[in-house]
C-alpha positions as CSV (number, residue, x, y, z in Angstrom):
1,M,20.5,-7.1,6.9
2,N,21.8,-10.6,7.3
3,T,18.9,-12.9,7.6
4,S,18.4,-16.6,8.4
5,P,16.8,-18.8,5.8
6,E,13.7,-18.9,8.1
7,I,13.5,-15.2,8.2
8,E,14.1,-14.8,4.4
9,S,11.4,-17.3,3.9
10,F,8.9,-15.5,6.3
11,I,9.7,-12.1,4.5
12,R,8.8,-13.6,1.0
13,D,5.7,-15.2,2.5
14,Y,4.3,-12.1,4.3
15,V,4.9,-9.8,1.3
16,K,2.7,-12.4,-0.7
17,H,0.2,-12.2,2.2
18,L,0.1,-8.4,2.1
19,S,-0.2,-8.5,-1.8
20,E,-3.3,-10.9,-1.5
21,G,-4.9,-8.9,1.4
22,N,-4.5,-11.7,3.8
23,A,-2.1,-10.2,6.4
24,A,-3.2,-9.3,9.9
25,I,-1.4,-8.2,13.1
26,F,-1.9,-9.3,16.6
27,A,-0.2,-6.7,18.9
28,G,0.8,-7.4,22.5
29,A,2.4,-5.4,25.3
30,G,5.9,-5.8,23.9
31,L,5.0,-3.6,20.8
32,S,3.9,-0.7,23.1
33,R,6.8,-1.0,25.5
34,G,9.2,0.5,22.9
35,A,7.0,3.8,23.0
36,G,7.5,4.1,26.7
37,F,4.4,2.3,27.9
38,V,4.7,-0.3,30.8
39,D,4.3,-4.0,30.5
40,W,2.0,-6.0,32.7
41,K,4.5,-6.5,35.4
42,E,5.3,-2.8,35.7
43,L,1.6,-1.9,35.5
44,L,0.9,-4.1,38.6
45,R,4.1,-3.4,40.4
46,E,2.4,-1.0,43.0
47,I,-0.8,-3.2,43.1
48,A,1.4,-6.2,44.2
49,K,3.3,-4.0,46.7
50,D,-0.2,-3.0,48.2
51,L,-0.7,-6.7,48.9
52,G,2.7,-7.2,50.4
53,L,4.0,-9.1,47.3
54,N,6.9,-8.6,44.9
55,I,6.0,-8.5,41.4
56,D,9.3,-9.8,40.3
57,D,8.6,-13.1,42.1
58,E,5.2,-13.5,40.4
59,Y,4.1,-15.2,37.3
60,D,0.3,-15.5,37.6
61,L,-0.3,-11.8,37.2
62,I,-4.1,-11.9,36.4
63,S,-4.3,-13.5,39.9
64,I,-2.5,-10.5,41.5
65,A,-4.9,-8.1,40.0
66,Q,-7.8,-10.3,41.1
67,Y,-6.4,-10.3,44.7
68,H,-6.2,-6.6,44.8
69,V,-9.9,-6.1,43.5
70,N,-11.0,-8.7,46.2
71,D,-9.3,-6.5,48.8
72,R,-9.8,-2.9,47.6
73,G,-12.0,-2.9,44.7
74,R,-11.2,-1.8,41.0
75,D,-10.6,1.9,41.5
76,K,-6.9,1.7,41.9
77,I,-6.5,-0.6,38.9
78,K,-8.7,1.7,36.9
79,N,-6.7,4.8,37.8
80,K,-3.4,2.9,37.0
81,I,-4.7,2.2,33.6
82,L,-5.6,5.9,33.0
83,S,-2.4,7.2,34.3
84,E,-0.1,4.6,32.4
85,F,-1.6,4.6,29.1
86,S,-3.1,8.0,28.6
87,D,0.0,9.9,27.7
88,E,0.8,10.7,24.1
89,E,3.9,8.9,23.7
90,D,6.0,9.0,20.5
91,L,5.1,6.3,17.9
92,T,7.8,3.6,17.4
93,P,9.2,3.0,14.0
94,N,7.3,-0.5,14.2
95,H,3.9,1.3,14.6
96,K,4.7,3.6,11.7
97,I,5.8,0.7,9.3
98,L,2.7,-1.3,10.3
99,A,0.4,1.6,9.6
100,R,2.0,2.2,6.2
101,L,1.6,-1.3,5.0
102,P,-1.8,-2.5,3.4
103,I,-3.0,-4.3,6.6
104,N,-6.8,-3.8,7.2
105,T,-7.1,-6.1,10.4
106,Y,-5.4,-5.4,13.8
107,W,-6.2,-7.4,17.0
108,T,-4.7,-6.2,20.3
109,T,-4.8,-7.0,24.0
110,N,-3.2,-3.3,24.6
111,Y,-5.2,-0.5,26.3
112,D,-3.2,2.3,24.5
113,Q,-4.1,4.1,21.2
114,L,-0.9,3.9,19.4
115,L,-2.1,1.7,16.5
116,E,-5.1,4.2,16.0
117,R,-2.7,7.2,16.0
118,A,-0.2,5.6,13.6
119,L,-2.9,4.7,11.2
120,K,-4.6,8.2,11.4
121,E,-1.2,9.7,10.7
122,E,-1.0,7.8,7.4
123,H,-4.6,9.4,6.6
124,K,-6.3,6.0,7.1
125,I,-9.9,5.9,8.4
126,V,-9.9,3.7,11.5
127,D,-12.7,1.7,13.0
128,T,-11.8,0.9,16.6
129,K,-13.8,-2.0,18.4
130,Y,-13.6,-2.6,22.2
131,T,-17.3,-3.1,23.1
132,I,-19.9,-5.4,21.8
133,D,-22.1,-2.6,20.7
134,Q,-19.2,-1.3,18.5
135,L,-19.3,-4.7,16.7
136,L,-22.8,-4.0,15.6
137,T,-21.8,-1.0,13.4
138,T,-19.3,-0.4,10.6
139,R,-17.7,2.9,10.0
140,P,-18.0,4.0,6.4
141,R,-15.1,3.8,4.0
142,R,-12.9,2.3,6.8
143,D,-9.3,1.4,5.8
144,A,-8.6,-0.6,9.0
145,V,-10.3,-2.1,11.8
146,I,-8.8,-2.5,15.3
147,Y,-10.2,-5.1,17.8
148,K,-9.1,-4.2,21.4
149,M,-10.3,-7.4,22.9
150,H,-9.3,-6.4,26.6
151,G,-10.7,-2.8,26.3
152,D,-9.4,0.8,25.9
153,V,-7.8,3.3,28.0
154,N,-10.7,5.6,27.9
155,H,-12.9,3.1,29.4
156,P,-10.7,1.6,32.2
157,A,-13.6,0.3,34.3
158,D,-14.4,-2.2,31.6
159,A,-10.8,-3.5,31.1
160,V,-10.1,-7.1,31.1
161,I,-7.5,-7.5,33.6
162,T,-8.5,-9.7,36.6
163,K,-8.8,-13.4,36.8
164,E,-12.5,-13.3,36.9
165,D,-12.5,-11.1,33.9
166,Y,-10.7,-13.8,32.1
167,Q,-12.8,-16.7,33.3
168,V,-16.1,-15.0,32.2
169,Y,-14.6,-13.6,29.0
170,H,-16.2,-16.3,26.6
171,Y,-19.6,-15.3,28.0
172,T,-19.2,-11.4,28.2
173,H,-17.1,-11.2,25.0
174,E,-18.3,-14.1,22.9
175,P,-18.7,-12.0,19.6
176,F,-15.0,-11.1,19.9
177,I,-14.0,-14.7,20.3
178,T,-16.2,-15.6,17.3
179,L,-14.6,-12.8,15.1
180,L,-10.9,-13.7,16.1
181,N,-11.6,-17.3,15.3
182,G,-12.8,-16.3,11.9
183,D,-9.8,-14.1,11.2
184,L,-7.3,-16.8,12.4
185,L,-8.8,-19.0,9.7
186,S,-9.0,-16.5,6.8
187,K,-5.7,-14.4,7.5
188,N,-2.1,-14.9,8.2
189,F,-1.3,-13.4,11.5
190,L,2.0,-11.8,12.7
191,F,2.1,-11.7,16.5
192,L,4.3,-8.8,17.8
193,G,5.2,-8.2,21.3
194,F,3.1,-11.2,22.5
195,S,4.2,-13.8,25.0
196,F,1.4,-16.3,24.3
197,T,0.4,-16.5,28.0
198,D,-3.0,-14.9,27.5
199,P,-5.7,-17.3,28.4
200,N,-8.2,-15.8,25.9
201,L,-6.0,-16.1,23.0
202,E,-5.0,-19.9,24.0
203,Y,-8.7,-20.6,24.2
204,V,-9.3,-19.4,20.6
205,L,-6.1,-21.0,19.2
206,S,-7.1,-24.4,20.9
207,R,-10.6,-24.3,19.1
208,V,-9.1,-23.5,15.7
209,K,-6.6,-26.4,16.1
210,L,-9.4,-28.8,17.3
211,R,-11.6,-27.9,14.5
212,H,-9.2,-27.5,11.6
213,G,-5.8,-29.1,12.6
214,K,-2.9,-28.7,10.2
215,Q,-5.3,-27.3,7.6
216,A,-5.5,-23.8,9.4
217,R,-3.4,-21.0,8.1
218,T,0.2,-20.5,9.1
219,H,1.0,-17.6,11.6
220,Y,4.1,-16.0,12.7
221,C,5.8,-14.6,15.8
222,F,9.2,-13.3,16.8
223,I,11.0,-14.7,19.8
224,R,14.4,-13.3,20.9
225,K,16.9,-16.0,21.6
226,H,18.4,-16.2,25.2
227,R,22.0,-14.9,25.4
228,A,24.9,-15.3,27.8
229,S,24.8,-11.5,28.3
230,D,21.2,-11.6,29.6
231,S,21.0,-10.7,33.3
232,D,18.8,-13.9,34.0
233,C,21.7,-16.0,32.4
234,P,24.4,-15.9,35.0
235,N,26.2,-19.0,33.9
236,E,26.4,-21.5,31.0
237,A,24.2,-24.1,32.9
238,T,21.3,-21.5,33.2
239,L,21.7,-20.4,29.6
240,A,21.5,-24.0,28.5
241,Y,18.4,-24.6,30.5
242,K,16.7,-21.5,29.1
243,L,17.6,-22.4,25.5
244,Q,16.2,-25.9,26.0
245,K,12.9,-24.4,27.4
246,Q,12.8,-22.1,24.6
247,K,13.1,-24.7,22.1
248,L,10.3,-26.7,23.6
249,F,8.2,-23.7,23.6
250,V,8.9,-23.0,19.9
251,D,7.9,-26.6,19.1
252,D,4.7,-26.4,21.0
253,L,3.6,-23.3,19.2
254,R,3.7,-25.4,16.0
255,R,0.5,-27.1,17.5
256,Y,-1.3,-23.9,16.7
257,Q,0.3,-23.5,13.2
258,I,2.3,-20.6,14.7
259,K,5.9,-20.5,13.2
260,A,8.4,-18.9,15.7
261,L,11.2,-16.7,14.1
262,L,14.1,-16.6,16.3
263,I,16.0,-13.2,16.5
264,D,19.1,-12.0,18.1
265,D,17.8,-8.6,19.4
266,Y,14.4,-6.8,19.2
267,D,15.9,-4.2,17.1
268,D,15.9,-7.0,14.4
269,I,12.1,-6.7,14.2
270,T,12.3,-3.1,12.9
271,E,14.8,-4.2,10.2
272,I,12.7,-7.1,9.1
273,L,9.5,-4.9,9.1
274,R,11.4,-2.4,7.0
275,E,12.5,-5.0,4.6
276,I,9.0,-6.4,4.2
277,E,7.8,-2.8,3.4
278,T,10.6,-2.3,0.9
279,R,9.9,-5.5,-0.9
280,F,6.1,-4.8,-0.8
281,K,6.4,-1.5,-2.3
282,K,8.6,-2.9,-5.0
283,R,5.4,-4.6,-6.2
284,T,4.0,-0.9,-6.9
285,V,5.6,0.9,-9.9
286,F,5.4,4.6,-10.4
287,I,5.2,5.7,-14.1
288,S,6.6,9.1,-14.6
289,G,6.6,11.0,-17.9
290,S,5.1,13.6,-20.1
291,A,5.3,14.1,-23.8
292,A,4.4,16.9,-26.3
293,D,6.9,15.4,-28.7
294,Y,8.1,11.6,-28.9
295,G,11.5,12.1,-30.5
296,R,12.6,9.1,-32.6
297,M,9.1,7.6,-32.4
298,D,5.8,8.8,-34.0
299,Q,2.9,9.4,-31.7
300,Q,1.2,5.9,-32.6
301,Q,4.4,4.1,-31.9
302,A,5.2,5.9,-28.6
303,Q,1.7,5.6,-27.3
304,G,1.6,2.0,-28.2
305,F,4.9,1.4,-26.4
306,I,3.6,3.0,-23.3
307,H,0.3,1.0,-23.8
308,N,2.3,-2.2,-24.0
309,L,4.6,-1.4,-21.1
310,S,1.7,-0.7,-18.7
311,K,-0.2,-3.9,-19.9
312,A,3.0,-6.0,-19.3
313,L,3.4,-4.7,-15.7
314,I,-0.2,-5.5,-14.8
315,K,0.2,-9.0,-16.3
316,A,3.4,-9.4,-14.4
317,G,1.4,-8.8,-11.1
318,Y,2.5,-5.2,-10.4
319,R,0.5,-2.2,-9.4
320,I,0.8,1.0,-11.3
321,V,0.7,4.5,-9.8
322,N,0.5,7.4,-12.4
323,G,0.0,11.1,-12.3
324,F,-1.6,11.3,-15.8
325,G,1.2,13.1,-17.4
326,W,0.5,14.9,-20.7
327,G,0.8,12.6,-23.6
328,V,1.4,9.5,-21.4
329,G,-1.4,9.1,-18.9
330,S,-4.1,8.0,-21.3
331,A,-1.8,5.2,-22.7
332,V,-0.9,4.1,-19.3
333,I,-4.6,3.7,-18.3
334,N,-5.5,2.0,-21.6
335,G,-2.7,-0.6,-21.4
336,A,-3.4,-1.4,-17.8
337,L,-7.2,-1.7,-18.2
338,E,-6.7,-3.8,-21.4
339,A,-4.8,-6.3,-19.3
340,I,-7.4,-6.2,-16.5
341,Y,-10.4,-6.6,-18.6
342,E,-8.8,-9.5,-20.5
343,R,-8.5,-11.5,-17.4
344,P,-10.7,-10.1,-14.7
345,D,-10.4,-13.2,-12.9
346,K,-6.7,-12.7,-12.5
347,Y,-6.1,-8.8,-12.4
348,T,-8.1,-6.2,-10.8
349,D,-8.7,-2.5,-10.9
350,D,-6.9,-2.2,-7.5
351,Q,-3.7,-2.6,-9.8
352,L,-4.1,0.8,-11.4
353,I,-3.9,3.9,-9.1
354,M,-4.5,7.3,-11.1
355,R,-3.6,10.7,-9.5
356,P,-4.3,13.3,-12.0
357,F,-2.6,16.6,-11.1
358,P,-4.8,19.6,-10.3
359,Q,-4.6,22.2,-13.1
360,F,-5.9,25.4,-11.4
361,K,-5.5,27.1,-8.0
362,T,-8.6,27.1,-6.0
363,G,-7.2,27.3,-2.4
364,A,-4.5,29.2,-0.7
365,K,-1.6,27.0,-2.0
366,E,0.1,28.0,-5.2
367,L,0.1,25.2,-7.9
368,P,4.0,24.5,-7.8
369,E,3.8,23.9,-4.1
370,L,0.6,21.8,-4.3
371,W,2.2,19.7,-7.1
372,T,5.3,19.0,-5.0
373,E,3.1,17.6,-2.2
374,Y,1.1,15.7,-4.5
375,R,4.1,14.1,-6.1
376,Q,5.6,13.2,-2.6
377,R,2.3,11.5,-1.6
378,M,1.9,9.7,-5.0
379,I,5.5,8.4,-5.1
380,A,5.4,7.2,-1.5
381,E,3.2,4.5,-2.6
382,A,5.8,2.9,-4.9
383,G,9.1,1.1,-4.7
384,V,10.2,1.4,-8.3
385,A,9.8,4.4,-10.7
386,V,9.8,3.9,-14.4
387,Y,10.6,7.1,-16.5
388,V,9.6,7.7,-20.1
389,F,10.1,10.7,-22.4
390,G,9.8,13.7,-20.3
391,N,9.3,17.0,-22.3
392,K,6.8,19.9,-22.4
393,L,6.0,23.0,-24.4
394,Q,6.9,26.3,-22.8
395,D,6.3,29.5,-24.6
396,G,6.1,27.5,-27.8
397,Q,9.4,25.8,-27.2
398,L,10.0,22.1,-26.6
399,I,11.9,21.7,-23.4
400,D,12.8,18.9,-21.1
401,A,10.2,18.6,-18.4
402,P,11.6,19.9,-15.0
403,G,8.6,18.2,-13.3
404,V,9.8,14.7,-14.3
405,H,13.1,15.4,-12.8
406,E,11.4,16.7,-9.6
407,E,9.8,13.5,-9.4
408,F,13.1,11.6,-9.9
409,E,14.6,13.6,-7.0
410,I,11.6,13.0,-4.7
411,A,11.7,9.3,-5.6
412,K,15.5,9.1,-4.8
413,A,15.0,10.9,-1.5
414,Q,12.3,8.3,-0.7
415,G,14.5,5.4,-1.4
416,V,12.5,4.3,-4.7
417,T,14.5,2.6,-7.3
418,A,14.8,4.3,-10.6
419,V,14.2,2.4,-13.9
420,P,14.6,5.3,-16.6
421,I,14.0,4.0,-20.2
422,G,16.8,6.0,-21.6
423,S,16.1,5.2,-25.2
424,T,12.9,7.4,-25.0
425,G,15.1,10.4,-24.8
426,F,14.5,13.9,-23.3
427,M,14.5,14.4,-19.5
428,T,14.4,10.5,-19.2
429,E,17.7,10.2,-21.0
430,Q,19.2,12.6,-18.6
431,I,17.9,10.8,-15.6
432,Y,19.2,7.6,-17.2
433,R,22.8,8.9,-17.4
434,E,22.5,10.2,-13.8
435,V,21.2,6.6,-12.6
436,V,23.7,4.5,-14.5
437,S,26.5,6.6,-13.0
438,E,25.1,6.3,-9.5
439,Y,24.2,2.6,-9.7
440,S,27.5,1.6,-11.0
441,A,28.9,2.0,-7.6
442,A,26.2,0.3,-5.7
443,L,23.3,-1.4,-7.1
444,F,25.1,-2.9,-10.2
445,Q,27.7,-4.4,-7.7
446,Q,25.0,-5.9,-5.5
447,H,23.4,-7.3,-8.5
448,S,26.0,-7.7,-11.3
449,D,23.6,-8.8,-14.1
450,L,21.5,-5.5,-13.7
451,A,24.2,-3.6,-15.5
452,A,23.5,-5.4,-18.5
453,M,19.7,-4.9,-18.2
454,Y,20.1,-1.3,-17.8
455,S,22.4,-0.9,-20.8
456,E,19.4,-2.6,-22.7
457,I,17.0,0.0,-21.7
458,G,19.3,2.8,-22.9
459,D,19.6,1.3,-26.4
460,S,17.5,3.2,-28.9
461,D,18.2,0.3,-31.6
462,R,16.4,-2.4,-29.6
463,S,12.7,-3.2,-30.2
464,D,10.0,-1.9,-28.3
465,A,9.0,-5.4,-27.1
466,K,12.6,-6.2,-26.1
467,T,12.9,-3.0,-24.2
468,I,9.7,-3.7,-22.3
469,Q,10.8,-7.2,-21.4
470,S,14.0,-5.8,-20.2
471,V,12.2,-3.3,-17.9
472,I,10.1,-6.3,-16.6
473,N,13.3,-8.3,-16.0
474,I,14.9,-5.4,-13.9
475,I,11.9,-4.9,-11.7
476,T,11.5,-8.6,-11.1
477,K,15.3,-8.7,-10.3
478,L,14.8,-5.9,-7.8
479,Q,12.4,-8.1,-5.8
480,D,15.4,-10.3,-4.7
């Protein structure tokens, strides 16, 4: 994906916000349109027709809704919301990516339940808020909260849609405004599918600007550049006019500390989100390995090596995921915890994720099937996989561990970059040979200096400290 310097800077910044737990999303109608739901104009097309108006000629859409309520009441608008947003449309790639990312705060003006469904599919506990009463309670062990400031499809009679609804919003929904004001001050928002014509949001953004000025946090949004091929750009003069107006709009957003990122096509958003996910996951390292024997090392040296590797990863700012492999898991835990306890002000327990394997069948699934599912879920959290040793005793004989190779195959299928420390031998040495052969035609050409780094982690004559530093150098290089 070719990105502008502005997009590249945004990706780096947003990955940092995700790592620090400061990232938030504000979803507008454009995010749901990709799933087949209507935007505001389409929602009100029949409503406008009832009034003898053409929705394509109208821009003040909340007034159209108000005119219809004045003339005929809310029943038809309520039924339109139910009929248009109740369907179980397929989730978009953007919804799925957002749900996988470690975002715990979502705001939306949409009535649909796509965000809720996407998060639940990722096995996350969702706390949805669209009434004042719901703000008074907190769902236990929630992973994410969704604030639906204009209501929910299941309660269409309470939806915010007319001009009067907007005019009284800061009285009827004051707690929502207070919470949004606080989140805008404490989090970095990415606005998706949003046109910034919503009066409620403008009211909140204005208050933040008034009180905090340029000290407020930076937020981001995507805007598609006007093109000559657009149906509303029939000639060069029209295109030039629209581009000038768009530039002025982008400049105006800066008043609210919102950085507009210009894209060529809406599909670019999906690619950018994928890149963000890829880079964020590379901040999490899966350590795979097992050892009944340590080959050229004695047990104390080998476990010291694993201990120091784990400690170095934590100190470099990475998270570790480990399945507590035999002869490896304890050293991973001890090394990570030593780094964390030495600097609790800098490192946290959240950087160590342990997933011990079940040892006995207690349900319907056989252990091999359960282990494979377990591996898939565990490895999905990481973007880099480090392999060490990889052997086991079977019927009294030492063999290369097939489970470690299965983890390698799962990681490869999931796009996880492999960093096998070939100098540790056994199954890892076999994986090392496969990886070097595969990467020589791809990754090494993209990052030419990685070839030398991989050569270093396959050299059994290098000191443990230098090998560990080479591993850190590889993972750091992979962030680029």
